Biopython code that builds the backbone (N, CA, C, O; Angstrom):
import numpy as np
from Bio.PDB.StructureBuilder import StructureBuilder

atoms = [
    (1, "MET", "N", (0.808, -1.175, 0.000)),
    (1, "MET", "CA", (0.000, 0.000, 0.000)),
    (1, "MET", "C", (0.865, 1.259, 0.000)),
    (1, "MET", "O", (0.514, 2.268, -0.611)),
    (2, "LYS", "N", (2.004, 1.182, 0.696)),
    (2, "LYS", "CA", (2.898, 2.327, 0.765)),
    (2, "LYS", "C", (3.500, 2.620, -0.613)),
    (2, "LYS", "O", (3.702, 3.781, -0.970)),
    (3, "LYS", "N", (3.786, 1.562, -1.388)),
    (3, "LYS", "CA", (4.335, 1.752, -2.733)),
    (3, "LYS", "C", (3.323, 2.456, -3.626)),
    (3, "LYS", "O", (3.692, 3.291, -4.452)),
    (4, "LYS", "N", (2.042, 2.116, -3.459)),
    (4, "LYS", "CA", (1.011, 2.734, -4.268)),
    (4, "LYS", "C", (0.885, 4.216, -3.940)),
    (4, "LYS", "O", (0.721, 5.035, -4.845)),
    (5, "LEU", "N", (0.960, 4.572, -2.669)),
    (5, "LEU", "CA", (0.900, 5.973, -2.272)),
    (5, "LEU", "C", (2.134, 6.737, -2.761)),
    (5, "LEU", "O", (2.044, 7.879, -3.213)),
    (6, "ASP", "N", (3.272, 6.079, -2.657)),
    (6, "ASP", "CA", (4.509, 6.700, -3.125)),
    (6, "ASP", "C", (4.454, 6.928, -4.634)),
    (6, "ASP", "O", (4.902, 7.964, -5.125)),
    (7, "LEU", "N", (3.912, 5.971, -5.361)),
    (7, "LEU", "CA", (3.779, 6.089, -6.801)),
    (7, "LEU", "C", (2.825, 7.228, -7.160)),
    (7, "LEU", "O", (3.092, 7.997, -8.083)),
    (8, "GLU", "N", (1.725, 7.333, -6.438)),
    (8, "GLU", "CA", (0.774, 8.420, -6.692)),
    (8, "GLU", "C", (1.396, 9.771, -6.397)),
    (8, "GLU", "O", (1.148, 10.742, -7.112)),
    (9, "ALA", "N", (2.192, 9.838, -5.364)),
    (9, "ALA", "CA", (2.850, 11.096, -5.016)),
    (9, "ALA", "C", (3.839, 11.505, -6.108)),
    (9, "ALA", "O", (3.946, 12.684, -6.445)),
    (10, "ARG", "N", (4.540, 10.553, -6.642)),
    (10, "ARG", "CA", (5.493, 10.838, -7.711)),
    (10, "ARG", "C", (4.775, 11.275, -8.980)),
    (10, "ARG", "O", (5.234, 12.186, -9.669)),
    (11, "VAL", "N", (3.643, 10.628, -9.298)),
    (11, "VAL", "CA", (2.862, 11.012, -10.475)),
    (11, "VAL", "C", (2.316, 12.419, -10.304)),
    (11, "VAL", "O", (2.366, 13.222, -11.235)),
    (12, "ASN", "N", (1.796, 12.723, -9.120)),
    (12, "ASN", "CA", (1.276, 14.065, -8.861)),
    (12, "ASN", "C", (2.381, 15.120, -8.930)),
    (12, "ASN", "O", (2.158, 16.224, -9.429)),
    (13, "ALA", "N", (3.545, 14.788, -8.438)),
    (13, "ALA", "CA", (4.665, 15.731, -8.504)),
    (13, "ALA", "C", (5.056, 15.983, -9.959)),
    (13, "ALA", "O", (5.377, 17.110, -10.334)),
    (14, "THR", "N", (5.027, 14.952, -10.760)),
    (14, "THR", "CA", (5.355, 15.109, -12.177)),
    (14, "THR", "C", (4.319, 15.969, -12.880)),
    (14, "THR", "O", (4.672, 16.854, -13.659)),
    (15, "LEU", "N", (3.043, 15.716, -12.614)),
    (15, "LEU", "CA", (1.990, 16.504, -13.240)),
    (15, "LEU", "C", (2.014, 17.951, -12.762)),
    (15, "LEU", "O", (1.730, 18.856, -13.546)),
    (16, "ASN", "N", (2.340, 18.187, -11.513)),
    (16, "ASN", "CA", (2.420, 19.550, -10.990)),
    (16, "ASN", "C", (3.593, 20.322, -11.584)),
    (16, "ASN", "O", (3.557, 21.551, -11.651)),
    (17, "SER", "N", (4.625, 19.614, -12.011)),
    (17, "SER", "CA", (5.763, 20.308, -12.618)),
    (17, "SER", "C", (5.395, 20.906, -13.962)),
    (17, "SER", "O", (6.084, 21.803, -14.449)),
    (18, "LEU", "N", (4.327, 20.428, -14.568)),
    (18, "LEU", "CA", (3.886, 20.952, -15.854)),
    (18, "LEU", "C", (2.965, 22.162, -15.723)),
    (18, "LEU", "O", (2.523, 22.697, -16.740)),
    (19, "ASP", "N", (2.667, 22.603, -14.525)),
    (19, "ASP", "CA", (1.730, 23.714, -14.328)),
    (19, "ASP", "C", (2.248, 25.034, -14.891)),
    (19, "ASP", "O", (1.471, 25.797, -15.464)),
    (20, "ASP", "N", (3.510, 25.313, -14.747)),
    (20, "ASP", "CA", (4.056, 26.602, -15.169)),
    (20, "ASP", "C", (4.599, 26.588, -16.594)),
    (20, "ASP", "O", (5.259, 27.542, -17.007)),
    (21, "VAL", "N", (4.342, 25.549, -17.336)),
    (21, "VAL", "CA", (4.848, 25.457, -18.703)),
    (21, "VAL", "C", (4.025, 26.384, -19.594)),
    (21, "VAL", "O", (2.795, 26.405, -19.529)),
    (22, "GLN", "N", (4.731, 27.148, -20.425)),
    (22, "GLN", "CA", (4.068, 28.055, -21.353)),
    (22, "GLN", "C", (4.292, 27.577, -22.780)),
    (22, "GLN", "O", (5.208, 26.801, -23.055)),
    (23, "ARG", "N", (3.461, 28.041, -23.659)),
    (23, "ARG", "CA", (3.562, 27.668, -25.061)),
    (23, "ARG", "C", (4.817, 28.298, -25.662)),
    (23, "ARG", "O", (5.147, 29.446, -25.369)),
    (24, "ALA", "N", (5.498, 27.546, -26.492)),
    (24, "ALA", "CA", (6.706, 28.057, -27.138)),
    (24, "ALA", "C", (6.319, 29.068, -28.209)),
    (24, "ALA", "O", (5.384, 28.853, -28.980)),
    (25, "THR", "N", (7.046, 30.163, -28.240)),
    (25, "THR", "CA", (6.785, 31.207, -29.220)),
    (25, "THR", "C", (8.078, 31.551, -29.932)),
    (25, "THR", "O", (9.147, 31.486, -29.326)),
    (26, "PRO", "N", (8.006, 31.916, -31.210)),
    (26, "PRO", "CA", (9.231, 32.287, -31.928)),
    (26, "PRO", "C", (9.725, 33.647, -31.474)),
    (26, "PRO", "O", (8.996, 34.417, -30.849)),
    (27, "GLY", "N", (10.966, 33.921, -31.797)),
    (27, "GLY", "CA", (11.557, 35.198, -31.431)),
    (27, "GLY", "C", (10.937, 36.346, -32.217)),
    (27, "GLY", "O", (10.177, 36.132, -33.162)),
    (28, "PRO", "N", (11.268, 37.545, -31.818)),
    (28, "PRO", "CA", (10.715, 38.698, -32.535)),
    (28, "PRO", "C", (11.233, 38.750, -33.977)),
    (28, "PRO", "O", (12.380, 38.395, -34.250)),
    (29, "PHE", "N", (10.382, 39.191, -34.877)),
    (29, "PHE", "CA", (10.694, 39.350, -36.301)),
    (29, "PHE", "C", (10.975, 38.032, -37.015)),
    (29, "PHE", "O", (11.497, 38.049, -38.130)),
    (30, "PHE", "N", (10.650, 36.904, -36.419)),
    (30, "PHE", "CA", (10.878, 35.612, -37.067)),
    (30, "PHE", "C", (10.049, 35.490, -38.334)),
    (30, "PHE", "O", (10.566, 35.116, -39.387)),
    (31, "PHE", "N", (8.761, 35.807, -38.235)),
    (31, "PHE", "CA", (7.874, 35.691, -39.385)),
    (31, "PHE", "C", (8.322, 36.627, -40.506)),
    (31, "PHE", "O", (8.239, 36.264, -41.680)),
    (32, "THR", "N", (8.786, 37.801, -40.168)),
    (32, "THR", "CA", (9.250, 38.764, -41.170)),
    (32, "THR", "C", (10.476, 38.239, -41.905)),
    (32, "THR", "O", (10.574, 38.371, -43.125)),
    (33, "ARG", "N", (11.414, 37.642, -41.165)),
    (33, "ARG", "CA", (12.621, 37.101, -41.801)),
    (33, "ARG", "C", (12.296, 35.918, -42.695)),
    (33, "ARG", "O", (12.893, 35.767, -43.761)),
    (34, "VAL", "N", (11.348, 35.067, -42.272)),
    (34, "VAL", "CA", (10.958, 33.925, -43.100)),
    (34, "VAL", "C", (10.305, 34.417, -44.381)),
    (34, "VAL", "O", (10.611, 33.917, -45.464)),
    (35, "GLN", "N", (9.415, 35.382, -44.271)),
    (35, "GLN", "CA", (8.750, 35.921, -45.458)),
    (35, "GLN", "C", (9.764, 36.576, -46.398)),
    (35, "GLN", "O", (9.652, 36.426, -47.615)),
    (36, "ALA", "N", (10.732, 37.284, -45.869)),
    (36, "ALA", "CA", (11.750, 37.925, -46.709)),
    (36, "ALA", "C", (12.576, 36.885, -47.447)),
    (36, "ALA", "O", (12.907, 37.068, -48.619)),
    (37, "ARG", "N", (12.909, 35.801, -46.772)),
    (37, "ARG", "CA", (13.695, 34.763, -47.423)),
    (37, "ARG", "C", (12.888, 34.046, -48.503)),
    (37, "ARG", "O", (13.427, 33.704, -49.556)),
    (38, "LEU", "N", (11.599, 33.817, -48.247)),
    (38, "LEU", "CA", (10.763, 33.125, -49.226)),
    (38, "LEU", "C", (10.497, 33.969, -50.464)),
    (38, "LEU", "O", (10.394, 33.435, -51.568)),
    (39, "THR", "N", (10.387, 35.259, -50.293)),
    (39, "THR", "CA", (10.091, 36.117, -51.440)),
    (39, "THR", "C", (11.343, 36.560, -52.185)),
    (39, "THR", "O", (11.239, 37.119, -53.276)),
    (40, "ARG", "N", (12.496, 36.328, -51.634)),
    (40, "ARG", "CA", (13.742, 36.699, -52.314)),
    (40, "ARG", "C", (13.901, 35.851, -53.566)),
    (40, "ARG", "O", (13.736, 34.633, -53.514)),
    (41, "GLU", "N", (14.213, 36.474, -54.675)),
    (41, "GLU", "CA", (14.293, 35.766, -55.951)),
    (41, "GLU", "C", (15.701, 35.265, -56.252)),
    (41, "GLU", "O", (15.846, 34.169, -56.792)),
    (42, "ASP", "N", (16.723, 36.012, -55.930)),
    (42, "ASP", "CA", (18.078, 35.576, -56.235)),
    (42, "ASP", "C", (18.610, 34.696, -55.109)),
    (42, "ASP", "O", (18.472, 35.004, -53.925)),
    (43, "LYS", "N", (19.212, 33.608, -55.518)),
    (43, "LYS", "CA", (19.806, 32.683, -54.555)),
    (43, "LYS", "C", (21.314, 32.707, -54.746)),
    (43, "LYS", "O", (21.806, 32.833, -55.867)),
    (44, "ASN", "N", (22.035, 32.588, -53.652)),
    (44, "ASN", "CA", (23.485, 32.535, -53.793)),
    (44, "ASN", "C", (23.896, 31.134, -54.258)),
    (44, "ASN", "O", (23.069, 30.227, -54.347)),
    (45, "SER", "N", (25.169, 30.980, -54.549)),
    (45, "SER", "CA", (25.640, 29.725, -55.148)),
    (45, "SER", "C", (25.489, 28.537, -54.194)),
    (45, "SER", "O", (25.199, 27.426, -54.639)),
    (46, "TRP", "N", (25.683, 28.757, -52.887)),
    (46, "TRP", "CA", (25.572, 27.647, -51.936)),
    (46, "TRP", "C", (24.135, 27.137, -51.867)),
    (46, "TRP", "O", (23.907, 25.932, -51.756)),
    (47, "GLU", "N", (23.183, 28.034, -51.929)),
    (47, "GLU", "CA", (21.788, 27.613, -51.910)),
    (47, "GLU", "C", (21.434, 26.843, -53.172)),
    (47, "GLU", "O", (20.673, 25.877, -53.113)),
    (48, "GLN", "N", (21.974, 27.256, -54.313)),
    (48, "GLN", "CA", (21.713, 26.536, -55.558)),
    (48, "GLN", "C", (22.329, 25.144, -55.533)),
    (48, "GLN", "O", (21.703, 24.175, -55.963)),
    (49, "ILE", "N", (23.550, 25.047, -55.031)),
    (49, "ILE", "CA", (24.219, 23.742, -54.964)),
    (49, "ILE", "C", (23.488, 22.817, -53.994)),
    (49, "ILE", "O", (23.263, 21.645, -54.298)),
    (50, "SER", "N", (23.118, 23.345, -52.829)),
    (50, "SER", "CA", (22.444, 22.491, -51.846)),
    (50, "SER", "C", (21.063, 22.062, -52.326)),
    (50, "SER", "O", (20.628, 20.951, -52.025)),
    (51, "SER", "N", (20.366, 22.917, -53.061)),
    (51, "SER", "CA", (19.061, 22.509, -53.571)),
    (51, "SER", "C", (19.212, 21.463, -54.674)),
    (51, "SER", "O", (18.351, 20.596, -54.824)),
    (52, "PHE", "N", (20.306, 21.535, -55.452)),
    (52, "PHE", "CA", (20.533, 20.525, -56.487)),
    (52, "PHE", "C", (20.902, 19.177, -55.871)),
    (52, "PHE", "O", (20.387, 18.137, -56.283)),
    (53, "ILE", "N", (21.798, 19.199, -54.882)),
    (53, "ILE", "CA", (22.235, 17.949, -54.244)),
    (53, "ILE", "C", (21.114, 17.357, -53.404)),
    (53, "ILE", "O", (21.054, 16.141, -53.219)),
    (54, "GLY", "N", (20.232, 18.198, -52.898)),
    (54, "GLY", "CA", (19.146, 17.725, -52.049)),
    (54, "GLY", "C", (18.035, 16.999, -52.790)),
    (54, "GLY", "O", (17.151, 16.423, -52.157)),
    (55, "ARG", "N", (18.062, 17.013, -54.096)),
    (55, "ARG", "CA", (17.050, 16.282, -54.857)),
    (55, "ARG", "C", (17.227, 14.783, -54.619)),
    (55, "ARG", "O", (18.357, 14.297, -54.563)),
    (56, "PRO", "N", (16.132, 14.055, -54.480)),
    (56, "PRO", "CA", (16.242, 12.619, -54.191)),
    (56, "PRO", "C", (16.978, 11.833, -55.273)),
    (56, "PRO", "O", (17.716, 10.899, -54.959)),
    (57, "GLN", "N", (16.790, 12.194, -56.537)),
    (57, "GLN", "CA", (17.461, 11.459, -57.611)),
    (57, "GLN", "C", (18.966, 11.632, -57.530)),
    (57, "GLN", "O", (19.715, 10.671, -57.702)),
    (58, "ILE", "N", (19.410, 12.850, -57.268)),
    (58, "ILE", "CA", (20.844, 13.124, -57.205)),
    (58, "ILE", "C", (21.451, 12.470, -55.966)),
    (58, "ILE", "O", (22.537, 11.894, -56.033)),
    (59, "ALA", "N", (20.756, 12.558, -54.846)),
    (59, "ALA", "CA", (21.264, 11.947, -53.611)),
    (59, "ALA", "C", (21.367, 10.429, -53.765)),
    (59, "ALA", "O", (22.347, 9.829, -53.323)),
    (60, "PHE", "N", (20.368, 9.808, -54.387)),
    (60, "PHE", "CA", (20.396, 8.355, -54.584)),
    (60, "PHE", "C", (21.513, 7.961, -55.540)),
    (60, "PHE", "O", (22.205, 6.969, -55.310)),
    (61, "ALA", "N", (21.693, 8.731, -56.614)),
    (61, "ALA", "CA", (22.769, 8.435, -57.561)),
    (61, "ALA", "C", (24.134, 8.570, -56.892)),
    (61, "ALA", "O", (25.023, 7.754, -57.131)),
    (62, "GLY", "N", (24.305, 9.589, -56.058)),
    (62, "GLY", "CA", (25.573, 9.761, -55.342)),
    (62, "GLY", "C", (25.844, 8.627, -54.374)),
    (62, "GLY", "O", (26.976, 8.159, -54.252)),
    (63, "LEU", "N", (24.800, 8.189, -53.686)),
    (63, "LEU", "CA", (24.945, 7.068, -52.760)),
    (63, "LEU", "C", (25.320, 5.791, -53.505)),
    (63, "LEU", "O", (26.183, 5.039, -53.053)),
    (64, "CYS", "N", (24.676, 5.546, -54.641)),
    (64, "CYS", "CA", (25.019, 4.365, -55.455)),
    (64, "CYS", "C", (26.458, 4.443, -55.945)),
    (64, "CYS", "O", (27.165, 3.435, -55.960)),
    (65, "LEU", "N", (26.896, 5.633, -56.347)),
    (65, "LEU", "CA", (28.268, 5.798, -56.814)),
    (65, "LEU", "C", (29.269, 5.482, -55.712)),
    (65, "LEU", "O", (30.280, 4.826, -55.967)),
    (66, "VAL", "N", (29.007, 5.933, -54.502)),
    (66, "VAL", "CA", (29.906, 5.663, -53.376)),
    (66, "VAL", "C", (29.961, 4.165, -53.084)),
    (66, "VAL", "O", (31.040, 3.627, -52.838)),
    (67, "VAL", "N", (28.821, 3.489, -53.108)),
    (67, "VAL", "CA", (28.786, 2.045, -52.840)),
    (67, "VAL", "C", (29.541, 1.284, -53.927)),
    (67, "VAL", "O", (30.292, 0.358, -53.622)),
    (68, "ILE", "N", (29.353, 1.660, -55.183)),
    (68, "ILE", "CA", (30.041, 0.982, -56.289)),
    (68, "ILE", "C", (31.548, 1.191, -56.190)),
    (68, "ILE", "O", (32.316, 0.251, -56.396)),
    (69, "LEU", "N", (31.978, 2.407, -55.880)),
    (69, "LEU", "CA", (33.416, 2.662, -55.727)),
    (69, "LEU", "C", (34.012, 1.872, -54.570)),
    (69, "LEU", "O", (35.138, 1.385, -54.671)),
    (70, "ASN", "N", (33.273, 1.739, -53.475)),
    (70, "ASN", "CA", (33.759, 0.934, -52.354)),
    (70, "ASN", "C", (33.880, -0.534, -52.729)),
    (70, "ASN", "O", (34.875, -1.180, -52.399)),
    (71, "LEU", "N", (32.882, -1.061, -53.410)),
    (71, "LEU", "CA", (32.958, -2.463, -53.835)),
    (71, "LEU", "C", (34.108, -2.683, -54.800)),
    (71, "LEU", "O", (34.826, -3.678, -54.698)),
    (72, "TRP", "N", (34.288, -1.763, -55.735)),
    (72, "TRP", "CA", (35.375, -1.892, -56.701)),
    (72, "TRP", "C", (36.726, -1.882, -55.991)),
    (72, "TRP", "O", (37.613, -2.666, -56.328)),
    (73, "THR", "N", (36.880, -0.995, -55.009)),
    (73, "THR", "CA", (38.131, -0.914, -54.270)),
    (73, "THR", "C", (38.389, -2.198, -53.479)),
    (73, "THR", "O", (39.515, -2.695, -53.450)),
    (74, "ILE", "N", (37.356, -2.727, -52.846)),
    (74, "ILE", "CA", (37.509, -3.958, -52.062)),
    (74, "ILE", "C", (37.870, -5.129, -52.968)),
    (74, "ILE", "O", (38.774, -5.899, -52.646)),
    (75, "LEU", "N", (37.189, -5.272, -54.079)),
    (75, "LEU", "CA", (37.491, -6.380, -54.994)),
    (75, "LEU", "C", (38.875, -6.233, -55.596)),
    (75, "LEU", "O", (39.592, -7.223, -55.745)),
    (76, "ARG", "N", (39.259, -5.029, -55.940)),
    (76, "ARG", "CA", (40.584, -4.794, -56.508)),
    (76, "ARG", "C", (41.662, -5.108, -55.473)),
    (76, "ARG", "O", (42.706, -5.667, -55.811)),
    (77, "GLN", "N", (41.414, -4.753, -54.223)),
    (77, "GLN", "CA", (42.376, -5.011, -53.159)),
    (77, "GLN", "C", (42.498, -6.510, -52.904)),
    (77, "GLN", "O", (43.602, -7.006, -52.679)),
    (78, "ASN", "N", (41.390, -7.235, -52.936)),
    (78, "ASN", "CA", (41.432, -8.685, -52.733)),
    (78, "ASN", "C", (42.196, -9.376, -53.849)),
    (78, "ASN", "O", (42.947, -10.315, -53.588)),
    (79, "ASN", "N", (42.019, -8.929, -55.092)),
    (79, "ASN", "CA", (42.753, -9.527, -56.204)),
    (79, "ASN", "C", (44.245, -9.268, -56.092)),
    (79, "ASN", "O", (45.040, -10.170, -56.356)),
    (80, "SER", "N", (44.642, -8.076, -55.713)),
    (80, "SER", "CA", (46.068, -7.776, -55.592)),
    (80, "SER", "C", (46.683, -8.535, -54.420)),
    (80, "SER", "O", (47.849, -8.926, -54.486)),
    (81, "ASN", "N", (45.913, -8.751, -53.340)),
    (81, "ASN", "CA", (46.423, -9.519, -52.205)),
    (81, "ASN", "C", (46.618, -10.976, -52.575)),
    (81, "ASN", "O", (47.586, -11.596, -52.133)),
    (82, "SER", "N", (45.720, -11.541, -53.377)),
    (82, "SER", "CA", (45.860, -12.947, -53.742)),
    (82, "SER", "C", (47.064, -13.155, -54.650)),
    (82, "SER", "O", (47.772, -14.152, -54.505)),
    (83, "THR", "N", (47.315, -12.231, -55.592)),
    (83, "THR", "CA", (48.492, -12.371, -56.451)),
    (83, "THR", "C", (49.766, -12.141, -55.648)),
    (83, "THR", "O", (50.790, -12.769, -55.919)),
    (84, "ALA", "N", (49.713, -11.255, -54.668)),
    (84, "ALA", "CA", (50.892, -11.019, -53.833)),
    (84, "ALA", "C", (51.194, -12.245, -52.987)),
    (84, "ALA", "O", (52.362, -12.562, -52.763)),
    (85, "ARG", "N", (50.161, -12.943, -52.511)),
    (85, "ARG", "CA", (50.382, -14.164, -51.732)),
    (85, "ARG", "C", (50.993, -15.260, -52.597)),
    (85, "ARG", "O", (51.863, -15.998, -52.135)),
    (86, "ILE", "N", (50.551, -15.374, -53.838)),
    (86, "ILE", "CA", (51.105, -16.386, -54.743)),
    (86, "ILE", "C", (52.570, -16.080, -55.009)),
    (86, "ILE", "O", (53.412, -16.976, -54.956)),
    (87, "ASP", "N", (52.881, -14.818, -55.297)),
    (87, "ASP", "CA", (54.266, -14.443, -55.542)),
    (87, "ASP", "C", (55.118, -14.666, -54.305)),
    (87, "ASP", "O", (56.265, -15.099, -54.419)),
    (88, "GLN", "N", (54.589, -14.381, -53.140)),
    (88, "GLN", "CA", (55.338, -14.540, -51.907)),
    (88, "GLN", "C", (55.573, -16.024, -51.631)),
    (88, "GLN", "O", (56.660, -16.400, -51.192)),
    (89, "SER", "N", (54.578, -16.871, -51.878)),
    (89, "SER", "CA", (54.771, -18.290, -51.626)),
    (89, "SER", "C", (55.764, -18.883, -52.612)),
    (89, "SER", "O", (56.555, -19.747, -52.232)),
    (90, "GLU", "N", (55.748, -18.446, -53.866)),
    (90, "GLU", "CA", (56.739, -18.922, -54.844)),
    (90, "GLU", "C", (58.128, -18.460, -54.454)),
    (90, "GLU", "O", (59.091, -19.217, -54.574)),
    (91, "GLN", "N", (58.238, -17.243, -53.995)),
    (91, "GLN", "CA", (59.530, -16.708, -53.616)),
    (91, "GLN", "C", (60.076, -17.413, -52.383)),
    (91, "GLN", "O", (61.272, -17.696, -52.312)),
    (92, "SER", "N", (59.218, -17.699, -51.416)),
    (92, "SER", "CA", (59.704, -18.363, -50.210)),
    (92, "SER", "C", (60.128, -19.800, -50.508)),
    (92, "SER", "O", (61.069, -20.302, -49.893)),
    (93, "SER", "N", (59.447, -20.469, -51.442)),
    (93, "SER", "CA", (59.852, -21.841, -51.764)),
    (93, "SER", "C", (61.184, -21.856, -52.487)),
    (93, "SER", "O", (61.969, -22.782, -52.283)),
    (94, "THR", "N", (61.468, -20.874, -53.319)),
    (94, "THR", "CA", (62.774, -20.844, -53.985)),
    (94, "THR", "C", (63.869, -20.426, -53.012)),
    (94, "THR", "O", (65.016, -20.850, -53.157)),
    (95, "GLU", "N", (63.535, -19.600, -52.024)),
    (95, "GLU", "CA", (64.542, -19.197, -51.054)),
    (95, "GLU", "C", (64.910, -20.343, -50.115)),
    (95, "GLU", "O", (66.026, -20.388, -49.597)),
    (96, "ASP", "N", (63.987, -21.259, -49.895)),
    (96, "ASP", "CA", (64.283, -22.378, -49.001)),
    (96, "ASP", "C", (65.368, -23.281, -49.570)),
    (96, "ASP", "O", (66.175, -23.832, -48.822)),
    (97, "TYR", "N", (65.391, -23.433, -50.887)),
    (97, "TYR", "CA", (66.330, -24.371, -51.500)),
    (97, "TYR", "C", (67.553, -23.701, -52.099)),
    (97, "TYR", "O", (68.418, -24.387, -52.643)),
    (98, "SER", "N", (67.644, -22.429, -52.019)),
    (98, "SER", "CA", (68.801, -21.751, -52.601)),
    (98, "SER", "C", (69.925, -21.705, -51.566)),
    (98, "SER", "O", (69.693, -21.529, -50.370)),
    (99, "VAL", "N", (71.126, -21.866, -52.059)),
    (99, "VAL", "CA", (72.292, -21.820, -51.205)),
    (99, "VAL", "C", (73.066, -20.571, -51.584)),
    (99, "VAL", "O", (73.493, -20.401, -52.726)),
    (100, "ALA", "N", (73.229, -19.737, -50.635)),
    (100, "ALA", "CA", (73.951, -18.503, -50.907)),
    (100, "ALA", "C", (74.900, -18.243, -49.757)),
    (100, "ALA", "O", (74.581, -18.469, -48.590)),
    (101, "ALA", "N", (76.056, -17.770, -50.114)),
    (101, "ALA", "CA", (77.042, -17.432, -49.097)),
    (101, "ALA", "C", (76.996, -15.925, -48.900)),
    (101, "ALA", "O", (77.466, -15.143, -49.726)),
    (102, "ASN", "N", (76.439, -15.574, -47.827)),
    (102, "ASN", "CA", (76.365, -14.147, -47.510)),
    (102, "ASN", "C", (77.526, -13.792, -46.602)),
    (102, "ASN", "O", (77.715, -14.376, -45.535)),
    (103, "SER", "N", (78.261, -12.862, -47.035)),
    (103, "SER", "CA", (79.367, -12.426, -46.185)),
    (103, "SER", "C", (79.174, -10.937, -45.910)),
    (103, "SER", "O", (78.910, -10.134, -46.805)),
    (104, "PHE", "N", (79.314, -10.621, -44.671)),
    (104, "PHE", "CA", (79.153, -9.233, -44.270)),
    (104, "PHE", "C", (80.515, -8.684, -43.913)),
    (104, "PHE", "O", (81.280, -9.301, -43.171)),
    (105, "ILE", "N", (80.788, -7.574, -44.425)),
    (105, "ILE", "CA", (82.056, -6.929, -44.126)),
    (105, "ILE", "C", (81.751, -5.771, -43.193)),
    (105, "ILE", "O", (81.024, -4.834, -43.522)),
    (106, "TYR", "N", (82.334, -5.881, -42.031)),
    (106, "TYR", "CA", (82.126, -4.831, -41.055)),
    (106, "TYR", "C", (83.317, -3.887, -41.091)),
    (106, "TYR", "O", (84.465, -4.298, -40.922)),
    (107, "GLU", "N", (83.030, -2.670, -41.304)),
    (107, "GLU", "CA", (84.098, -1.676, -41.319)),
    (107, "GLU", "C", (83.958, -0.826, -40.073)),
    (107, "GLU", "O", (82.857, -0.426, -39.695)),
    (108, "GLU", "N", (85.049, -0.565, -39.462)),
    (108, "GLU", "CA", (85.010, 0.308, -38.311)),
    (108, "GLU", "C", (85.033, 1.734, -38.792)),
    (108, "GLU", "O", (85.832, 2.129, -39.641)),
    (109, "ASN", "N", (84.142, 2.477, -38.225)),
    (109, "ASN", "CA", (84.044, 3.868, -38.584)),
    (109, "ASN", "C", (84.770, 4.683, -37.526)),
    (109, "ASN", "O", (84.386, 4.704, -36.357)),
    (110, "SER", "N", (85.820, 5.348, -37.963)),
    (110, "SER", "CA", (86.611, 6.103, -36.984)),
    (110, "SER", "C", (86.000, 7.457, -36.675)),
    (110, "SER", "O", (86.411, 8.129, -35.729)),
    (111, "GLU", "N", (85.032, 7.852, -37.462)),
    (111, "GLU", "CA", (84.390, 9.145, -37.228)),
    (111, "GLU", "C", (83.366, 9.002, -36.114)),
    (111, "GLU", "O", (82.639, 8.012, -36.032)),
    (112, "LEU", "N", (83.328, 9.991, -35.281)),
    (112, "LEU", "CA", (82.357, 9.997, -34.212)),
    (112, "LEU", "C", (81.138, 10.811, -34.661)),
    (112, "LEU", "O", (81.278, 11.801, -35.380)),
    (113, "PRO", "N", (79.982, 10.401, -34.246)),
    (113, "PRO", "CA", (78.799, 11.157, -34.658)),
    (113, "PRO", "C", (78.668, 12.484, -33.959)),
    (113, "PRO", "O", (77.717, 13.224, -34.212)),
]
sb = StructureBuilder()
sb.init_structure("model")
sb.init_model(0)
sb.init_chain("A")
sb.init_seg("    ")
for serial, (resi, resn, name, xyz) in enumerate(atoms, 1):
    if name == "N":
        sb.init_residue(resn, " ", resi, " ")
    sb.init_atom(name, np.array(xyz, "f"), 0.0, 1.0, " ", f" {name:<3s}", serial, name[0])
structure = sb.get_structure()
C-alpha cells in the first residue's frame, strides 16, 4: 500500500511540474525574416548547390556511386592480395632451397657522430 501511495505522489509531482509550462513562441521578427527569405528571388551559389544535391534522384545516384566505388576498391584489393600471396609463396619456396654465401664486411668507422 505504501508503494502505491509513493507512486501516486510521484505522479502528482510530475503533473504539478507541468503547471508553469508556457507555449513556445518564436523570437521577434521571425515571421518577417521567413517571409523575406521566401520572397527573395536571387539565390546565392551555396543555396543553388544544396538545392541541387538535395534532390532525391541526385542523392540516390551519389549514394550508389559511393557504394560501387567501395565495392570496386575492395574487390581490386582482394585480387592484388591474392596475387601477392602467390608471388610470396613462390619466392619463399625458392629461397628455401637456394644456397647462398652471404658475407658481411664490417668496417670500423673512426668518425664519431
